[in-house]
C-alpha positions in Angstrom: 47.4 87.2 129.2 45.4 88.3 126.2 42.2 87.5 128.0 43.2 89.7 131.0 44.0 92.6 128.6 40.6 92.2 126.9 38.8 92.2 130.3 40.7 95.4 131.3 39.7 97.1 128.0 36.0 96.1 128.3 36.0 97.5 131.9 37.3 100.8 130.7 34.7 101.1 128.1 31.9 100.3 130.6 32.6 103.6 132.4 32.2 107.2 131.4 33.9 110.2 133.0 32.0 113.3 134.2 32.8 116.3 136.4 30.9 116.5 139.7 31.7 119.7 141.7 34.9 120.1 139.8 36.2 116.5 140.4 36.3 113.6 138.0 33.8 110.8 138.7 33.1 107.6 136.8 29.8 105.8 136.3 28.2 103.5 133.8 26.9 105.1 130.6 23.2 106.1 130.7 23.1 106.2 134.6 20.0 108.1 135.7 20.7 111.2 137.8 19.0 109.8 141.0 21.0 106.6 140.7 24.2 108.7 140.4 23.4 110.7 143.4 22.9 107.6 145.4 26.2 106.2 144.2 27.8 109.4 145.4 26.2 108.8 148.9 23.8 111.7 148.5 20.1 111.8 149.5 18.4 112.9 146.3 15.7 114.7 148.4 18.3 117.0 150.0 20.2 118.3 147.0 19.8 120.8 144.1 21.6 120.0 140.8 23.0 122.1 138.1 23.5 119.9 135.0 25.7 121.2 132.2 25.2 124.8 133.3 21.4 124.7 133.9 19.5 124.2 137.1 17.7 120.9 136.5 14.1 120.6 137.9 13.4 117.4 139.8 10.7 116.3 137.3 13.5 115.7 134.7 15.9 113.8 137.0 14.7 110.3 136.1 15.0 110.9 132.4 18.4 112.6 132.6 21.0 110.0 131.8 24.7 110.6 132.3 26.9 111.0 129.3 30.7 111.3 128.8 31.9 114.8 129.7 28.7 116.0 131.6 29.3 118.6 134.3 27.3 118.6 137.5 27.3 121.0 140.4 25.5 119.5 143.4 24.5 121.6 146.4 23.3 119.9 149.6 20.4 121.6 151.3 21.1 122.1 155.0 18.5 123.0 157.5 19.3 125.1 160.5 18.3 128.0 162.6 
């Protein structure tokens, strides 16, 4: 029983909580932004990202690591005519 409790505790500490488009999401600490987008089922080439209130240029995506409490707004780019 004690081992099960310890496993549950370690699983909880392996995840952080962040806000994505106003909803709580969980991921591993230090997850890179492109990896998070893929985990969310999004094509990184077809989205624009606001990270903690600032539009984040693509050149910074790989070095941007998710941290507890981050806030992202993700907009999908849709083509049409």
